[in-house]
Structures are given as C-alpha cells and as structure tokens.
DRENDO-1510 file (C-alpha; in Angstrom, 1 decimal, always signed):
<recs>
REC; n; res; u; v; w
REC; 1; MET; -2.2; -4.5; -67.0 .
REC; 2; ARG; +1.1; -2.6; -67.4 .
REC; 3; ILE; +0.5; +1.2; -67.2 .
REC; 4; CYS; +2.9; +4.1; -67.6 .
REC; 5; VAL; +1.7; +7.5; -66.3 .
REC; 6; VAL; +3.8; +10.5; -67.5 .
REC; 7; GLY; +3.5; +13.4; -65.0 .
REC; 8; THR; +3.3; +13.0; -61.2 .
REC; 9; GLY; +1.3; +16.1; -60.3 .
REC; 10; TYR; -2.2; +15.9; -58.7 .
REC; 11; VAL; -3.8; +14.0; -61.5 .
REC; 12; GLY; -0.8; +11.8; -62.5 .
REC; 13; LEU; +0.0; +10.8; -58.9 .
REC; 14; VAL; -3.5; +10.0; -58.0 .
REC; 15; THR; -3.9; +8.0; -61.3 .
REC; 16; CYS; -0.7; +6.1; -60.5 .
REC; 17; ALA; -1.7; +5.2; -56.9 .
REC; 18; CYS; -5.3; +4.3; -57.7 .
REC; 19; PHE; -4.5; +2.1; -60.8 .
REC; 20; ALA; -1.8; +0.3; -58.7 .
REC; 21; ASP; -4.3; -0.3; -55.9 .
REC; 22; LEU; -6.6; -1.8; -58.4 .
REC; 23; GLY; -4.0; -4.5; -59.2 .
REC; 24; ASN; -2.1; -3.1; -62.2 .
REC; 25; ASP; +1.6; -2.7; -62.5 .
REC; 26; VAL; +2.2; +1.1; -62.7 .
REC; 27; ILE; +5.3; +3.2; -63.4 .
REC; 28; GLY; +5.1; +6.9; -62.9 .
REC; 29; VAL; +7.5; +9.1; -64.9 .
REC; 30; ASP; +8.5; +12.7; -64.3 .
REC; 31; ILE; +11.4; +14.8; -65.4 .
REC; 32; ASP; +11.8; +16.3; -61.9 .
REC; 33; ARG; +14.6; +14.1; -60.3 .
REC; 34; ALA; +14.0; +15.5; -56.9 .
REC; 35; LYS; +10.3; +14.7; -56.9 .
REC; 36; ILE; +11.0; +11.2; -58.1 .
REC; 37; ASP; +13.6; +10.6; -55.4 .
REC; 38; LYS; +11.1; +11.8; -52.8 .
REC; 39; LEU; +8.4; +9.5; -54.2 .
REC; 40; ASN; +10.6; +6.5; -54.2 .
REC; 41; ASN; +11.4; +7.3; -50.6 .
REC; 42; ASN; +7.7; +7.5; -49.8 .
REC; 43; ILE; +7.7; +11.3; -49.4 .
REC; 44; ILE; +4.5; +12.7; -51.0 .
REC; 45; PRO; +4.9; +16.2; -52.5 .
REC; 46; ILE; +1.3; +17.1; -52.3 .
REC; 47; PHE; -1.5; +17.1; -49.7 .
REC; 48; GLU; -4.4; +14.9; -50.8 .
REC; 49; PRO; -6.4; +12.8; -48.3 .
REC; 50; GLY; -5.9; +9.1; -48.8 .
REC; 51; LEU; -3.1; +9.3; -51.3 .
REC; 52; LYS; -0.2; +8.5; -49.0 .
REC; 53; GLU; -2.0; +5.4; -47.7 .
REC; 54; LEU; -2.4; +4.1; -51.3 .
REC; 55; ILE; +1.3; +4.7; -52.1 .
REC; 56; ASP; +2.4; +3.1; -48.8 .
REC; 57; ARG; +0.4; +0.0; -49.8 .
REC; 58; ASN; +1.7; -0.3; -53.3 .
REC; 59; LEU; +5.2; +1.2; -53.6 .
REC; 60; GLY; +7.9; -1.3; -54.4 .
REC; 61; LYS; +5.2; -3.9; -55.3 .
REC; 62; ARG; +3.0; -2.7; -58.1 .
REC; 63; LEU; +4.1; +0.9; -58.1 .
REC; 64; SER; +7.4; +2.6; -59.0 .
REC; 65; PHE; +8.7; +5.9; -60.1 .
REC; 66; THR; +11.4; +6.9; -62.5 .
REC; 67; THR; +12.7; +9.7; -64.7 .
REC; 68; ASP; +13.4; +7.3; -67.5 .
REC; 69; LEU; +10.6; +7.8; -70.1 .
REC; 70; LYS; +12.0; +5.1; -72.3 .
REC; 71; ALA; +11.7; +2.5; -69.6 .
REC; 72; GLY; +8.2; +3.5; -68.9 .
REC; 73; VAL; +7.1; +3.5; -72.5 .
REC; 74; GLN; +8.7; +0.2; -73.4 .
REC; 75; SER; +7.5; -1.7; -70.4 .
REC; 76; SER; +3.9; -0.7; -70.7 .
REC; 77; GLU; +0.8; -1.4; -72.7 .
REC; 78; PHE; -1.0; +1.8; -71.8 .
REC; 79; ILE; +0.7; +5.2; -71.6 .
REC; 80; TYR; -1.2; +8.0; -69.8 .
REC; 81; ILE; -0.2; +11.6; -70.4 .
REC; 82; ALA; -0.9; +13.5; -67.3 .
REC; 83; VAL; +1.3; +16.6; -67.5 .
REC; 84; GLY; +0.2; +20.1; -66.8 .
REC; 85; THR; -1.5; +22.5; -69.4 .
REC; 86; PRO; -1.2; +25.8; -67.6 .
REC; 87; PRO; -2.5; +29.0; -69.2 .
REC; 88; ASN; +0.0; +31.1; -71.3 .
REC; 89; GLU; +0.0; +34.8; -71.5 .
REC; 90; LYS; -3.0; +34.8; -73.8 .
REC; 91; GLY; -5.0; +32.6; -71.6 .
REC; 92; GLU; -4.7; +29.6; -73.9 .
REC; 93; ALA; -3.6; +26.2; -72.7 .
REC; 94; ASP; +0.1; +25.8; -72.9 .
REC; 95; LEU; +0.6; +22.5; -74.6 .
REC; 96; THR; +4.4; +22.4; -74.5 .
REC; 97; ALA; +4.7; +19.6; -72.0 .
REC; 98; VAL; +2.1; +17.4; -73.8 .
REC; 99; LYS; +3.9; +17.9; -77.1 .
REC; 100; GLU; +7.3; +17.0; -75.5 .
REC; 101; VAL; +5.8; +13.8; -74.0 .
REC; 102; ALA; +4.3; +12.8; -77.3 .
REC; 103; ALA; +7.6; +13.3; -79.1 .
REC; 104; GLY; +9.3; +11.2; -76.4 .
REC; 105; ILE; +6.8; +8.4; -76.7 .
REC; 106; GLY; +7.4; +8.3; -80.4 .
REC; 107; LYS; +11.1; +8.1; -80.1 .
REC; 108; HIS; +11.0; +5.2; -77.6 .
REC; 109; LEU; +8.1; +3.3; -79.1 .
REC; 110; ASN; +8.8; -0.5; -79.3 .
REC; 111; GLY; +5.5; -1.8; -80.4 .
REC; 112; PRO; +1.8; -1.0; -80.6 .
REC; 113; LYS; +0.6; +1.1; -77.7 .
REC; 114; ILE; -2.5; +2.8; -76.4 .
REC; 115; VAL; -1.8; +6.4; -75.5 .
REC; 116; VAL; -4.3; +7.9; -73.1 .
REC; 117; ASP; -4.7; +11.7; -72.8 .
REC; 118; LYS; -5.5; +12.5; -69.2 .
REC; 119; SER; -4.3; +16.1; -69.4 .
REC; 120; THR; -7.0; +18.7; -70.1 .
REC; 121; VAL; -6.3; +19.7; -73.7 .
REC; 122; PRO; -8.2; +21.7; -76.3 .
REC; 123; VAL; -10.4; +20.0; -78.9 .
REC; 124; GLY; -8.2; +18.5; -81.6 .
REC; 125; MET; -5.2; +17.8; -79.4 .
REC; 126; GLY; -5.6; +14.0; -79.5 .
REC; 127; ASP; -5.2; +14.1; -83.3 .
REC; 128; LEU; -2.1; +16.3; -82.9 .
REC; 129; VAL; -0.6; +13.9; -80.2 .
REC; 130; GLU; -1.1; +11.0; -82.6 .
REC; 131; SER; +0.6; +12.9; -85.5 .
REC; 132; ILE; +3.6; +13.9; -83.3 .
REC; 133; ILE; +4.1; +10.3; -82.1 .
REC; 134; GLU; +3.9; +9.0; -85.6 .
REC; 135; GLU; +6.4; +11.6; -86.8 .
REC; 136; HIS; +9.0; +10.6; -84.3 .
REC; 137; CYS; +8.5; +6.8; -84.5 .
REC; 138; GLY; +8.7; +6.9; -88.3 .
REC; 139; SER; +5.5; +5.0; -89.1 .
REC; 140; SER; +1.7; +5.2; -88.6 .
REC; 141; GLY; -0.8; +2.9; -87.0 .
REC; 142; ARG; +1.4; +1.9; -84.1 .
REC; 143; VAL; -0.6; +3.9; -81.5 .
REC; 144; GLN; -4.2; +4.5; -80.7 .
REC; 145; VAL; -4.8; +7.8; -78.9 .
REC; 146; ILE; -7.6; +7.9; -76.4 .
REC; 147; SER; -9.1; +10.9; -74.6 .
REC; 148; ASN; -9.9; +9.9; -71.0 .
REC; 149; PRO; -10.5; +13.2; -69.1 .
REC; 150; GLU; -10.2; +13.3; -65.4 .
REC; 151; PHE; -13.0; +14.6; -63.2 .
REC; 152; LEU; -11.1; +14.7; -59.9 .
REC; 153; LYS; -11.7; +17.3; -57.2 .
REC; 154; GLU; -8.7; +18.3; -55.2 .
REC; 155; GLY; -9.3; +17.3; -51.7 .
REC; 156; SER; -11.3; +14.3; -52.7 .
REC; 157; ALA; -9.4; +13.1; -55.7 .
REC; 158; VAL; -8.7; +9.5; -54.5 .
REC; 159; TYR; -12.4; +9.1; -53.6 .
REC; 160; ASP; -13.5; +10.6; -57.0 .
REC; 161; PHE; -11.2; +8.2; -58.9 .
REC; 162; MET; -12.5; +5.1; -57.1 .
REC; 163; HIS; -16.2; +6.3; -57.1 .
REC; 164; PRO; -16.6; +8.2; -60.4 .
REC; 165; ASP; -19.9; +9.6; -61.7 .
REC; 166; ARG; -18.8; +8.4; -65.2 .
REC; 167; ILE; -15.8; +7.1; -67.1 .
REC; 168; LEU; -15.4; +9.0; -70.4 .
REC; 169; ILE; -13.5; +7.5; -73.2 .
REC; 170; GLY; -13.1; +9.3; -76.5 .
REC; 171; THR; -11.7; +7.5; -79.6 .
REC; 172; ASN; -12.4; +6.6; -83.1 .
REC; 173; ASN; -11.2; +3.0; -82.5 .
REC; 174; ARG; -13.7; +0.7; -80.7 .
REC; 175; THR; -11.2; -2.0; -79.9 .
REC; 176; ALA; -8.9; +0.5; -78.1 .
REC; 177; ALA; -11.9; +1.9; -76.2 .
REC; 178; GLU; -12.8; -1.5; -75.0 .
REC; 179; LYS; -9.2; -2.2; -73.8 .
REC; 180; VAL; -9.2; +1.1; -71.8 .
REC; 181; SER; -12.6; +0.2; -70.4 .
REC; 182; GLU; -11.2; -3.0; -68.9 .
REC; 183; LEU; -8.9; -0.9; -66.7 .
REC; 184; TYR; -12.0; +0.7; -65.1 .
REC; 185; GLN; -14.2; -2.4; -64.8 .
REC; 186; PRO; -13.4; -2.9; -61.0 .
REC; 187; LEU; -15.0; +0.5; -60.3 .
REC; 188; GLU; -18.4; -0.6; -61.7 .
REC; 189; ALA; -19.0; +2.9; -63.0 .
REC; 190; GLU; -21.0; +3.9; -66.1 .
REC; 191; ILE; -18.6; +4.1; -69.1 .
REC; 192; MET; -19.4; +6.5; -71.9 .
REC; 193; ILE; -17.6; +5.9; -75.2 .
REC; 194; THR; -17.7; +8.7; -77.7 .
REC; 195; ASP; -15.5; +10.2; -80.4 .
REC; 196; LEU; -12.2; +11.8; -79.6 .
REC; 197; ARG; -13.1; +15.4; -80.1 .
REC; 198; SER; -16.4; +15.2; -78.2 .
REC; 199; ALA; -14.7; +13.8; -75.2 .
REC; 200; GLU; -12.2; +16.6; -75.2 .
REC; 201; MET; -15.1; +19.1; -75.4 .
REC; 202; ILE; -17.0; +17.4; -72.6 .
REC; 203; LYS; -14.2; +18.0; -70.2 .
REC; 204; TYR; -14.0; +21.8; -70.9 .
REC; 205; ALA; -17.8; +22.1; -71.1 .
REC; 206; SER; -18.2; +20.5; -67.7 .
REC; 207; ASN; -15.7; +22.7; -65.9 .
REC; 208; ALA; -17.0; +25.8; -67.6 .
REC; 209; PHE; -20.5; +25.1; -66.6 .
REC; 210; LEU; -19.6; +24.5; -63.0 .
REC; 211; ALA; -17.6; +27.8; -62.9 .
REC; 212; THR; -20.7; +29.5; -64.4 .
REC; 213; LYS; -22.9; +28.0; -61.7 .
REC; 214; ILE; -20.6; +29.3; -59.0 .
REC; 215; THR; -20.5; +32.7; -60.6 .
REC; 216; PHE; -24.2; +32.9; -61.0 .
REC; 217; ILE; -24.9; +32.3; -57.3 .
REC; 218; ASN; -22.2; +34.8; -56.4 .
REC; 219; GLU; -24.0; +37.4; -58.5 .
REC; 220; ILE; -27.3; +36.5; -56.8 .
REC; 221; ALA; -25.5; +36.9; -53.4 .
REC; 222; ASN; -24.4; +40.4; -54.4 .
REC; 223; LEU; -28.0; +41.3; -55.2 .
REC; 224; CYS; -29.3; +39.7; -52.0 .
REC; 225; GLU; -27.2; +42.1; -50.0 .
REC; 226; ARG; -28.9; +45.0; -51.7 .
REC; 227; VAL; -32.5; +43.7; -51.2 .
REC; 228; ASN; -31.9; +42.3; -47.7 .
REC; 229; ALA; -32.3; +38.6; -48.7 .
REC; 230; ASP; -30.2; +35.6; -47.6 .
REC; 231; VAL; -28.4; +33.8; -50.4 .
REC; 232; THR; -28.0; +30.6; -48.3 .
REC; 233; LYS; -31.8; +30.3; -48.2 .
REC; 234; VAL; -32.1; +31.3; -51.9 .
REC; 235; ALA; -29.6; +28.7; -52.9 .
REC; 236; HIS; -31.3; +26.0; -50.8 .
REC; 237; GLY; -34.6; +26.8; -52.4 .
REC; 238; MET; -33.1; +26.7; -55.9 .
REC; 239; GLY; -31.3; +23.4; -55.2 .
REC; 240; LEU; -34.5; +21.6; -54.2 .
REC; 241; ASP; -35.4; +21.8; -57.9 .
REC; 242; LYS; -33.9; +18.6; -59.3 .
REC; 243; ARG; -33.1; +20.4; -62.6 .
REC; 244; ILE; -30.7; +22.6; -60.7 .
REC; 245; GLY; -29.4; +20.7; -57.7 .
REC; 246; HIS; -27.5; +21.9; -54.6 .
REC; 247; PHE; -24.0; +21.3; -55.9 .
REC; 248; PHE; -21.8; +24.4; -56.6 .
REC; 249; LEU; -24.4; +26.8; -55.2 .
REC; 250; ASN; -22.4; +28.0; -52.2 .
REC; 251; ALA; -21.8; +31.7; -52.6 .
REC; 252; GLY; -18.4; +33.1; -51.6 .
REC; 253; ALA; -15.4; +35.0; -52.6 .
REC; 254; GLY; -15.0; +33.6; -56.1 .
REC; 255; TYR; -13.6; +30.4; -57.6 .
REC; 256; GLY; -9.9; +29.6; -57.9 .
REC; 257; GLY; -7.7; +26.6; -58.2 .
REC; 258; SER; -5.9; +24.7; -61.0 .
REC; 259; CYS; -8.8; +23.9; -63.2 .
REC; 260; PHE; -11.7; +26.4; -63.4 .
REC; 261; PRO; -9.7; +29.6; -64.2 .
REC; 262; LYS; -7.5; +28.1; -66.8 .
REC; 263; ASP; -10.2; +25.9; -68.4 .
REC; 264; VAL; -12.7; +28.7; -68.7 .
REC; 265; SER; -10.1; +30.9; -70.2 .
REC; 266; ALA; -8.8; +28.2; -72.6 .
REC; 267; LEU; -12.4; +27.5; -73.8 .
REC; 268; VAL; -12.9; +31.2; -74.5 .
REC; 269; GLN; -9.6; +31.4; -76.4 .
REC; 270; LYS; -10.5; +28.3; -78.5 .
REC; 271; ALA; -13.9; +29.8; -79.3 .
REC; 272; ASP; -12.3; +33.0; -80.4 .
REC; 273; LYS; -10.0; +31.2; -82.7 .
REC; 274; GLU; -12.9; +29.3; -84.2 .
REC; 275; GLY; -14.8; +32.6; -84.7 .
REC; 276; SER; -17.3; +31.9; -82.0 .
REC; 277; ASP; -17.8; +34.6; -79.4 .
REC; 278; PHE; -18.5; +32.9; -76.1 .
REC; 279; LYS; -20.2; +35.8; -74.4 .
REC; 280; ILE; -21.4; +33.9; -71.3 .
REC; 281; LEU; -17.9; +32.7; -70.3 .
REC; 282; LYS; -16.3; +36.1; -70.9 .
REC; 283; ALA; -18.9; +37.5; -68.4 .
REC; 284; VAL; -18.1; +34.6; -66.0 .
REC; 285; ILE; -14.4; +35.6; -66.0 .
REC; 286; ALA; -15.2; +39.3; -65.5 .
REC; 287; ALA; -17.7; +38.5; -62.7 .
REC; 288; ASN; -15.3; +36.2; -60.9 .
REC; 289; ASP; -12.5; +38.7; -61.0 .
REC; 290; PHE; -14.9; +41.3; -59.5 .
REC; 291; GLN; -16.0; +38.8; -56.8 .
REC; 292; LYS; -12.4; +38.3; -55.7 .
REC; 293; ARG; -11.6; +42.0; -55.6 .
REC; 294; SER; -14.9; +42.7; -53.7 .
REC; 295; MET; -13.4; +41.0; -50.7 .
REC; 296; LEU; -11.1; +44.0; -50.3 .
REC; 297; ALA; -14.1; +46.3; -50.5 .
REC; 298; ARG; -16.0; +44.3; -47.9 .
REC; 299; ILE; -13.0; +44.5; -45.5 .
REC; 300; LYS; -12.8; +48.3; -46.0 .
REC; 301; GLU; -16.5; +48.6; -45.3 .
REC; 302; VAL; -15.9; +47.0; -41.9 .
REC; 303; LEU; -12.6; +48.7; -41.1 .
REC; 304; GLY; -12.4; +51.9; -43.1 .
REC; 305; PRO; -8.8; +52.8; -44.1 .
REC; 306; LEU; -6.5; +49.8; -43.9 .
REC; 307; GLU; -3.2; +51.6; -43.2 .
REC; 308; GLY; -1.6; +50.1; -40.1 .
REC; 309; LYS; -4.5; +47.6; -39.5 .
REC; 310; GLN; -3.8; +44.0; -38.7 .
REC; 311; ILE; -5.8; +41.4; -40.6 .
REC; 312; GLY; -6.1; +37.8; -39.4 .
REC; 313; VAL; -6.6; +35.4; -42.3 .
REC; 314; LEU; -8.0; +31.9; -42.0 .
REC; 315; GLY; -7.4; +29.7; -45.0 .
REC; 316; LEU; -5.0; +30.2; -47.9 .
REC; 317; ALA; -5.6; +27.2; -50.2 .
REC; 318; PHE; -8.2; +27.7; -52.9 .
REC; 319; LYS; -10.4; +25.1; -51.2 .
REC; 320; PRO; -10.2; +22.8; -48.1 .
REC; 321; ASN; -8.4; +19.5; -48.0 .
REC; 322; THR; -5.7; +20.6; -50.4 .
REC; 323; ASP; -2.5; +22.7; -50.2 .
REC; 324; ASP; -3.0; +24.1; -53.7 .
REC; 325; LEU; -2.6; +27.9; -53.9 .
REC; 326; ARG; -3.0; +28.2; -57.7 .
REC; 327; GLU; -5.4; +31.1; -58.4 .
REC; 328; ALA; -6.4; +31.1; -54.7 .
REC; 329; VAL; -8.6; +34.1; -53.7 .
REC; 330; ALA; -6.7; +34.5; -50.5 .
REC; 331; VAL; -3.4; +35.0; -52.2 .
REC; 332; GLU; -4.7; +37.7; -54.5 .
REC; 333; VAL; -6.6; +39.6; -51.7 .
REC; 334; ILE; -3.7; +39.4; -49.3 .
REC; 335; HIS; -1.5; +41.2; -51.9 .
REC; 336; LEU; -4.2; +43.9; -52.1 .
REC; 337; LEU; -4.4; +44.2; -48.4 .
REC; 338; MET; -0.7; +44.8; -48.0 .
REC; 339; GLU; -0.7; +47.3; -50.9 .
REC; 340; ASN; -3.2; +49.2; -48.9 .
REC; 341; GLY; -0.9; +49.3; -45.8 .
REC; 342; ALA; -2.4; +46.4; -43.8 .
REC; 343; ARG; -0.4; +43.9; -41.9 .
REC; 344; VAL; -1.5; +40.3; -42.4 .
REC; 345; LYS; -1.1; +37.2; -40.1 .
REC; 346; ALA; -2.4; +34.0; -41.7 .
REC; 347; TYR; -3.0; +30.4; -41.0 .
REC; 348; ASP; -3.9; +27.4; -43.2 .
REC; 349; PRO; -3.8; +23.7; -42.0 .
REC; 350; ALA; -2.0; +22.5; -45.2 .
REC; 351; ALA; -0.7; +25.3; -47.4 .
REC; 352; MET; +1.7; +27.2; -45.1 .
REC; 353; GLU; +4.9; +26.0; -46.6 .
REC; 354; ALA; +4.0; +26.9; -50.2 .
REC; 355; ALA; +2.4; +30.2; -49.0 .
REC; 356; GLN; +5.7; +31.4; -47.5 .
REC; 357; VAL; +7.2; +31.6; -51.1 .
REC; 358; LEU; +4.1; +33.4; -52.6 .
REC; 359; LEU; +3.4; +35.8; -49.7 .
REC; 360; PRO; +6.6; +37.5; -48.5 .
REC; 361; GLY; +5.8; +40.0; -45.8 .
REC; 362; VAL; +3.0; +37.9; -44.3 .
REC; 363; LYS; +3.4; +36.6; -40.8 .
REC; 364; PHE; +2.3; +33.0; -40.4 .
REC; 365; ALA; +0.6; +31.8; -37.3 .
REC; 366; GLU; +0.9; +28.4; -35.7 .
REC; 367; ASN; -2.8; +27.9; -35.5 .
REC; 368; ALA; -6.2; +29.6; -36.2 .
REC; 369; TYR; -6.4; +31.2; -32.7 .
REC; 370; ALA; -2.9; +32.7; -33.1 .
REC; 371; ALA; -3.9; +34.2; -36.5 .
REC; 372; ALA; -6.8; +36.1; -34.7 .
REC; 373; GLU; -4.8; +37.5; -31.9 .
REC; 374; ASP; -4.6; +41.4; -32.0 .
REC; 375; ALA; -6.4; +41.5; -35.3 .
REC; 376; HIS; -8.6; +44.4; -36.2 .
REC; 377; CYS; -10.5; +42.0; -38.5 .
REC; 378; LEU; -10.6; +38.3; -39.1 .
REC; 379; VAL; -11.2; +37.1; -42.7 .
REC; 380; ILE; -12.1; +33.6; -43.7 .
REC; 381; PHE; -11.1; +32.5; -47.2 .
REC; 382; THR; -11.2; +28.7; -47.0 .
REC; 383; GLU; -13.9; +26.6; -45.3 .
REC; 384; TRP; -11.7; +24.2; -43.4 .
REC; 385; ASN; -13.7; +22.2; -40.9 .
REC; 386; GLU; -11.5; +23.2; -38.0 .
REC; 387; PHE; -12.5; +26.8; -38.6 .
REC; 388; LYS; -16.2; +26.0; -38.4 .
REC; 389; GLU; -15.7; +24.6; -34.9 .
REC; 390; MET; -13.7; +27.4; -33.3 .
REC; 391; ASP; -14.4; +28.8; -29.9 .
REC; 392; LEU; -15.6; +32.2; -31.1 .
REC; 393; GLU; -15.7; +33.7; -27.6 .
REC; 394; ARG; -12.0; +32.9; -27.3 .
REC; 395; VAL; -11.4; +34.4; -30.7 .
REC; 396; LYS; -13.2; +37.6; -29.9 .
REC; 397; ALA; -11.4; +38.0; -26.6 .
REC; 398; SER; -8.0; +37.8; -28.3 .
REC; 399; MET; -8.8; +40.3; -31.1 .
REC; 400; ARG; -8.2; +44.0; -31.0 .
REC; 401; ALA; -11.6; +44.6; -32.5 .
REC; 402; PRO; -14.4; +42.0; -33.1 .
REC; 403; ASN; -14.8; +42.4; -36.9 .
REC; 404; MET; -15.2; +39.4; -39.1 .
REC; 405; VAL; -15.5; +39.1; -42.9 .
REC; 406; ASP; -16.7; +35.5; -43.7 .
REC; 407; GLY; -15.8; +34.9; -47.4 .
REC; 408; ARG; -17.3; +31.4; -47.3 .
REC; 409; ASN; -20.4; +31.8; -45.1 .
REC; 410; ILE; -19.3; +29.2; -42.6 .
REC; 411; TYR; -20.9; +30.9; -39.6 .
REC; 412; ASP; -24.5; +31.7; -38.7 .
REC; 413; PRO; -24.8; +35.5; -38.8 .
REC; 414; THR; -27.3; +35.6; -35.9 .
REC; 415; LYS; -25.2; +33.5; -33.6 .
REC; 416; VAL; -22.0; +35.4; -34.5 .
REC; 417; LYS; -23.6; +38.8; -34.0 .
REC; 418; ALA; -25.1; +37.6; -30.7 .
REC; 419; LEU; -21.5; +37.0; -29.5 .
REC; 420; GLY; -20.7; +40.7; -30.3 .
REC; 421; PHE; -19.0; +40.4; -33.6 .
REC; 422; ASN; -19.4; +42.9; -36.4 .
REC; 423; TYR; -20.1; +40.2; -39.0 .
REC; 424; ARG; -20.0; +40.5; -42.8 .
REC; 425; GLY; -20.8; +37.5; -44.9 .
REC; 426; ILE; -21.5; +37.1; -48.6 .
REC; 427; GLY; -25.1; +37.7; -49.7 .
REC; 428; ARG; -26.6; +37.5; -46.2 .
REC; 429; LYS; -28.6; +39.9; -44.1 .
</recs>
C-alpha cells in the first residue's frame, strides 16, 4: 500500500515507521523543514524505544520524509492525518492544524482517496474534515474519511502499534473500512468497525476513563494516609477483581502528558457545548490539580520552610521511557519550589535537553547520584528503572539531610527507613 502520514510528532512518526516496517511505502509530511532534514539524515527528534531501529531499517527504502504535501497526497492511496490537537485557552481541542491539513488535501487531490483521522479530535470532526476537503477540491464523493484513533502509550508506542488491544475503524462506508482493515491484517489484532462518531467518542471516553481511574486511586491514597493504611496493598487487592484489574492503579503525584490532560478537558468542553454537565470529569480535573500541588505540601511537611533549601529531583518527563515534558508534574512542582525559595538540582535520563528551556534557574546533574549530592531532600517524580536500583546508602551519605519524598512509590518504606531516611510516599504508612 502507498501511505502518506501528515504530521511527524509522536503518533505520526511511529505510524510512519511501523507501517513501513510492515511492508508499505510510506511518506511522512511535516511543515517543519528542520525536522524533516533531520529525519532524512536519520536524526530522530524524539525519544521512543525501538523507533530509531525501525527508521534505520526502512529509511530510503520504504520510508521517506518531505515538506511537500502535494507530493505526499498525490502519490498515496491512504492519507493519515496525525497532527497535534493541543488545548486552547478554553481547554477545547485546537483543531487549526487538522483543518489546514484537510484544506491542503483538498487542494492537491488527484483522485479518490481514503483520508484517515489519526489525530484525537472531538465528535463530529470527521464530517467537518470531509466537508473541508470537498470544499477545496470542488467536488464531492472523492474522499472517504475514516476515524482510526491511536491508543499508543509514550514509552511503548512502537510495541503498542505492533501489538494492539484492538484496531478501531469508524466510518459510514463499509468498503473503505475494509480497505483500511487490510493495512492492519499483519498484526492479527481484533478489528472493530463502527460508525464515524462512535469511533471518535471511544477515543475520548477511553482516555477519560483511565484518567479517572488514576485520580480515584490517588484520592484513595490520600485517605490511606489519614487512616494509616497502605495504598499499594489496597490497589493490589482491588486489582485482583477482574472487573477492576491492576492497570492504572498506581498512586502517585498525578497524571500528566500529552493526552490525558487535554483529552479530559476537551471532553468536558464538548459536553458543556452540548448541554451535558460532565460532573465526574470536572472533579477529576480538580482532584488531579490538587494532587500535583500536594507534592509541594509533602515536601514542606518533611523540610519546613523551603527558603535556601536544596532539593534534588529525580525524573522530569511525565512518565518513564519518554522525553516528553508536556503537563509533567515535575515541571509544575519545580516552579513552585523555586517560588518558595528552594534551589533545585535535577536529573532525567532522557528529558534534560528539553527541560533546560522550560526550567531556567534549575541546575542539571550529570546523573542521579549527582542530583542527590548536598540535597536537603530528594524528590522522585518519574519511575525510571535506574532510580529503582540506586545504591541508597551512597545516596544518603552524599545528602545534607536524609529526607525523601517518593512521588511514585518506587521504594519499600520499611527498607528505606531502615537505612535512616525520613521517607514520605503517597498513601503509605
């Protein structure tokens, strides 16, 4: 198959690389000339395990990159839209890039095409994309618009693409759905075909539910602290119930990233526009905001006034195995720490370069041990594996005071306290 993917961010680039590795001819299109030049020189702009290997294997053979949308559209049977839909000032999805791509497809259309919406868009956007394309191509019936939401987790996106729980295809045209289904046949995954608007809603509903599940266990964790229970044991006991499951029951400092915050907010805004008051999700947003800010309170409980105190920070990205800092808890709390007069020295295995732009005034350490040196308190924001295996006796010996706030519960409180740390986790005795 000949596939054009418009947008080379996390979703678009993984889609390009994986489809090429499955044997298709893929052209990735982006308006960012510098990014395209890097990609054509095999320089990958994001950190994602396994992605570079796929691009190495396919670049110049079945995979290429360009800024020429016309070339991409006219040489392809399938056109994937994978541009960003960031939140605007109201919390709604900003659809500017999707609309611009749709207009560009319409202008360059040279025959019947299947246009696949991979971007996360509100219900009804597929219909709008089709109308924009038809407006600019001057005729109707030349495109079939499909909703094919992605369910990729940063840090395991390549694996998730190749081993999906399900492939979701939304359309009102069965023939077009079957053609898109053929692209995914090598993956031997369950393919669900539904109408266009239901597919768009499934994407938002899925992310909103997972965000709710995370927030619920964080609220349970906060209560556990007051009643002297251990949230890790509570979560394990809950997860043994097959109706609940263990996934997304890890209490911590709150969720962040490129999907959950914007998708929950966008769904609330869509509900408000339709006259439906989505009370649960409004509470989820408020509770998650509180959970993030509560990290500052936890640090103050351990240290008292923060003026002049040095804080060592382990982890900046919103989750391990990515360099993504969008809505990262660490970034928000570090700003609060510095506003309270603290000095911060931080380390992250992948996100240091991007963090230097977002966190002026922060000193960046060469490794985790260097971040802990001379610190009055060590704070863990991201559960990278290398942090779990640290020599904590060495860490303690280098610190000015053995205080630790574990925002991801990566350590056993009993063992850490036995080493002499003043340990504070989330929802633990």
